[in-house]
KOLFILO-10216 format. One record per atom (N, C-alpha, C): z, y, x; residue in three letters. Coordinates in steps of 0.2 Angstrom, whole numbers, padded with zeros to 4 digits, always signed. Example, Ala and Ser with C-alpha at 12.3 -4.5 7.8 and 13.67 -1.06 7.14 Angstrom:
<sites>
+0039-0028+0066ALA+0039-0022+0062ALA+0039-0016+0066ALA+0035-0011+0064SER+0036-0005+0068SER+0039+0000+0064SER
</sites>
This chain:
<sites>
-0001-0006+0006UNK+0002+0001-0001UNK+0001+0007+0004UNK-0006+0013+0003UNK-0005+0018+0007UNK+0001+0022+0005UNK+0000+0030+0009UNK+0007+0031+0007UNK+0005+0036+0000UNK-0001+0037+0001UNK-0004+0037-0007UNK-0002+0036-0012UNK-0005+0030-0013UNK-0002+0024-0017UNK+0002+0026-0018UNK+0007+0025-0014UNK+0018+0024-0015UNK+0018+0030-0017UNK+0019+0038-0017UNK+0016+0044-0020UNK+0014+0046-0029UNK+0009+0038-0028UNK+0007+0038-0038UNK+0014+0035-0040UNK+0014+0029-0035UNK+0019+0024-0041UNK+0023+0030-0040UNK+0026+0034-0038UNK+0033+0034-0039UNK+0034+0041-0043UNK+0027+0044-0044UNK+0031+0053-0048UNK+0026+0052-0054UNK+0022+0046-0052UNK+0017+0050-0061UNK+0017+0045-0064UNK+0016+0043-0071UNK+0016+0034-0075UNK+0011+0034-0078UNK+0003+0036-0079UNK-0002+0038-0080UNK-0005+0035-0077UNK-0009+0035-0070UNK-0010+0032-0065UNK-0010+0022-0064UNK-0006+0019-0068UNK-0006+0011-0068UNK+0004+0011-0067UNK+0004+0008-0064UNK+0012+0007-0065UNK+0018+0009-0062UNK+0020+0010-0062UNK+0029+0014-0057UNK+0030+0011-0053UNK+0034+0013-0050UNK+0037+0008-0043UNK+0041+0008-0048UNK+0045+0008-0051UNK+0052+0008-0056UNK+0048-0004-0058UNK+0044+0002-0063UNK+0039-0008-0064UNK+0037-0011-0061UNK+0032-0009-0055UNK+0029-0013-0052UNK+0037-0021-0048UNK+0044-0017-0047UNK+0050-0019-0044UNK+0052-0026-0051UNK+0051-0021-0056UNK+0054-0027-0064UNK+0049-0032-0063UNK+0045-0032-0062UNK+0039-0035-0064UNK+0042-0040-0058UNK+0039-0040-0051UNK+0037-0045-0046UNK+0048-0049-0047UNK+0052-0043-0047UNK+0057-0048-0049UNK+0058-0053-0057UNK+0056-0050-0061UNK+0059-0053-0066UNK+0054-0056-0072UNK+0047-0054-0069UNK+0042-0055-0076UNK+0036-0061-0071UNK+0035-0063-0078UNK+0031-0070-0078UNK+0023-0067-0081UNK+0020-0069-0077UNK+0014-0067-0076UNK+0012-0072-0085UNK+0008-0072-0092UNK+0007-0071-0096UNK-0004-0073-0095UNK-0007-0067-0095UNK-0014-0070-0094UNK-0017-0062-0093UNK-0023-0062-0093UNK-0027-0055-0091UNK-0034-0055-0097UNK-0034-0048-0099UNK-0039-0049-0104UNK-0045-0049-0100UNK-0052-0045-0101UNK-0060-0044-0102UNK-0059-0038-0099UNK-0053-0031-0101UNK-0051-0025-0095UNK-0050-0026-0089UNK-0047-0031-0086UNK-0043-0032-0081UNK-0036-0030-0082UNK-0034-0029-0088UNK-0026-0027-0088UNK-0020-0034-0089UNK-0017-0033-0086UNK-0011-0040-0084UNK-0004-0039-0091UNK-0004-0047-0092UNK+0002-0045-0097UNK+0008-0051-0094UNK+0011-0049-0097UNK+0022-0054-0090UNK+0024-0049-0096UNK+0030-0057-0097UNK+0037-0057-0099UNK+0041-0058-0098UNK+0047-0057-0099UNK+0052-0056-0095UNK+0054-0063-0097UNK+0054-0068-0086UNK+0057-0073-0089UNK+0063-0075-0087UNK+0068-0070-0086UNK+0074-0073-0090UNK+0075-0072-0098UNK+0071-0072-0102UNK+0074-0072-0108UNK+0077-0064-0111UNK+0076-0059-0106UNK+0081-0053-0110UNK+0077-0052-0114UNK+0081-0047-0119UNK+0077-0044-0125UNK+0079-0038-0126UNK+0075-0033-0130UNK+0076-0027-0132UNK+0082-0026-0134UNK+0082-0021-0139UNK+0087-0018-0145UNK+0085-0021-0151UNK+0079-0021-0152UNK+0076-0027-0157UNK+0077-0032-0159UNK+0080-0037-0153UNK+0081-0042-0153UNK+0072-0047-0149UNK+0068-0041-0146UNK+0063-0044-0143UNK+0062-0048-0139UNK+0060-0052-0134UNK+0059-0053-0130UNK+0054-0049-0125UNK+0057-0045-0119UNK+0049-0041-0118UNK+0046-0042-0117UNK+0040-0038-0118UNK+0031-0038-0113UNK+0030-0036-0109UNK+0027-0032-0107UNK+0024-0031-0102UNK+0017-0027-0100UNK+0012-0026-0099UNK+0004-0023-0096UNK+0004-0019-0093UNK+0001-0021-0088UNK+0002-0018-0084UNK-0010-0015-0081UNK-0010-0010-0083UNK-0013-0006-0085UNK-0022-0009-0081UNK-0028-0009-0078UNK-0030-0008-0075UNK-0036-0001-0075UNK-0032+0003-0071UNK-0034+0010-0070UNK-0028+0014-0073UNK-0030+0019-0081UNK-0026+0024-0080UNK-0021+0021-0088UNK-0014+0022-0087UNK-0013+0019-0093UNK-0012+0023-0101UNK-0018+0019-0105UNK-0019+0020-0109UNK-0019+0014-0116UNK-0014+0016-0120UNK-0013+0010-0123UNK-0020+0007-0131UNK-0026+0014-0130UNK-0028+0013-0132UNK-0034+0005-0127UNK-0033+0005-0120UNK-0038+0000-0120UNK-0036-0006-0120UNK-0030-0009-0123UNK-0028-0014-0123UNK-0031-0017-0132UNK-0033-0022-0132UNK-0039-0024-0137UNK-0032-0029-0139UNK-0036-0031-0147UNK-0032-0033-0152UNK-0028-0037-0150UNK-0030-0042-0150UNK-0026-0051-0149UNK-0021-0050-0145UNK-0020-0046-0139UNK-0016-0045-0138UNK-0012-0038-0137UNK-0013-0034-0144UNK-0008-0028-0144UNK-0007-0029-0148UNK-0008-0039-0154UNK-0003-0042-0158UNK+0000-0047-0154UNK+0002-0048-0147UNK+0006-0050-0144UNK+0011-0047-0144UNK+0005-0039-0139UNK+0015-0035-0138UNK+0020-0034-0143UNK+0016-0031-0148UNK+0019-0030-0153UNK+0023-0033-0158UNK+0024-0041-0156UNK+0027-0047-0159UNK+0025-0049-0163UNK+0019-0048-0166UNK+0017-0051-0173UNK+0015-0056-0170UNK+0011-0058-0164UNK+0010-0067-0160UNK+0015-0068-0159UNK+0019-0074-0158UNK+0023-0077-0150UNK+0019-0080-0147UNK+0012-0083-0150UNK+0009-0086-0141UNK+0005-0080-0138UNK+0003-0080-0132UNK-0003-0074-0130UNK-0010-0077-0133UNK-0011-0071-0131UNK-0021-0075-0132UNK-0020-0081-0126UNK-0020-0079-0121UNK-0020-0081-0114UNK-0021-0091-0115UNK-0014-0092-0121UNK-0010-0099-0125UNK-0015-0102-0130UNK-0019-0097-0133UNK-0023-0101-0136UNK-0032-0099-0140UNK-0033-0103-0142UNK-0042-0099-0146UNK-0042-0094-0149UNK-0043-0089-0147UNK-0041-0084-0154UNK-0046-0082-0157UNK-0049-0081-0162UNK-0059-0083-0165UNK-0058-0077-0170UNK-0060-0069-0168UNK-0058-0066-0174UNK-0063-0067-0181UNK-0061-0060-0184UNK-0063-0062-0192UNK-0070-0059-0193UNK-0077-0060-0196UNK-0082-0058-0196UNK-0083-0052-0197UNK-0077-0050-0201UNK-0078-0041-0200UNK-0072-0037-0196UNK-0072-0041-0191UNK-0066-0037-0183UNK-0073-0035-0180UNK-0071-0030-0177UNK-0076-0026-0173UNK-0077-0029-0168UNK-0076-0027-0160UNK-0078-0028-0152UNK-0071-0025-0151UNK-0068-0024-0146UNK-0062-0017-0144UNK-0066-0011-0142UNK-0065-0005-0142UNK-0069-0002-0140UNK-0062+0005-0138UNK-0061+0008-0131UNK-0054+0012-0130UNK-0058+0020-0134UNK-0054+0022-0135UNK-0050+0028-0136UNK-0054+0031-0133UNK-0058+0037-0135UNK-0063+0042-0131UNK-0061+0048-0134UNK-0058+0051-0136UNK-0054+0056-0138UNK-0054+0062-0131UNK-0058+0066-0131UNK-0055+0072-0122UNK-0060+0069-0116UNK-0063+0064-0119UNK-0068+0062-0114UNK-0076+0065-0115UNK-0081+0064-0111UNK-0088+0068-0114UNK-0090+0061-0118UNK-0087+0057-0121UNK-0090+0051-0124UNK-0089+0051-0132UNK-0084+0057-0133UNK-0078+0058-0139UNK-0083+0061-0143UNK-0084+0058-0151UNK-0086+0059-0156UNK-0087+0066-0157UNK-0094+0067-0160UNK-0093+0076-0161UNK-0099+0075-0167UNK-0096+0075-0173UNK-0099+0077-0180UNK-0104+0080-0176UNK-0107+0082-0183UNK-0112+0088-0182UNK-0109+0094-0186UNK-0109+0098-0182UNK-0108+0104-0184UNK-0100+0108-0182UNK-0098+0102-0178UNK-0093+0102-0171UNK-0095+0108-0169UNK-0091+0113-0162UNK-0091+0118-0161UNK-0092+0114-0155UNK-0090+0106-0155UNK-0091+0105-0148UNK-0100+0101-0149UNK-0102+0100-0151UNK-0108+0095-0151UNK-0114+0101-0150UNK-0116+0096-0151UNK-0125+0097-0144UNK-0130+0102-0150UNK-0133+0108-0147UNK-0138+0109-0154UNK-0135+0117-0158UNK-0142+0118-0163UNK-0138+0123-0165UNK-0134+0121-0173UNK-0131+0125-0173UNK-0123+0123-0182UNK-0127+0125-0187UNK-0125+0120-0190UNK-0128+0123-0197UNK-0126+0127-0200UNK-0130+0132-0204UNK-0128+0137-0208UNK-0121+0134-0212UNK-0117+0141-0213UNK-0111+0138-0218UNK-0113+0139-0226UNK-0113+0134-0230UNK-0116+0134-0239UNK-0115+0140-0244UNK-0109+0143-0239UNK-0105+0149-0246UNK-0101+0148-0249UNK-0100+0140-0250UNK-0095+0138-0253UNK-0085+0139-0254UNK-0087+0143-0245UNK-0081+0143-0242UNK-0078+0151-0247UNK-0072+0151-0245UNK-0067+0160-0251UNK-0064+0157-0245UNK-0059+0163-0240UNK-0054+0163-0235UNK-0052+0166-0239UNK-0044+0161-0237UNK-0038+0165-0241UNK-0037+0173-0237UNK-0033+0176-0243UNK-0027+0182-0242UNK-0022+0181-0245UNK-0019+0183-0240UNK-0011+0185-0244UNK-0009+0189-0250UNK-0009+0184-0256UNK-0006+0191-0264UNK-0015+0186-0270UNK-0016+0180-0267UNK-0022+0179-0270UNK-0018+0173-0273UNK
</sites>
């Protein structure tokens, strides 16, 4: 680990795991699986539980720490909706479920509907059905 990586882990949480998370996973974590995005999932091998009586589960993101980068089947395991991790069972999505796409809000790939001030091209003219509110009306 370089000095820059050490400082990044020590002072920031959004660039991936922190130093405390690295130490906790190394001492008490049991590797459970990895998703298609390279995120790694762990559980507490001591059987330690959180304040709600659930076992502690962790995810180490491959890149920026963003919960929208967690596929649905792993999200269900992390939130204790399913007891068995996807790596230990064959998960088949339903026909109405779409493939996972991370949240692109705040990036160049974000959705910009027609008429948005951030969209490309000319903004359409107002239709005239808007009446501004004024006090006392």
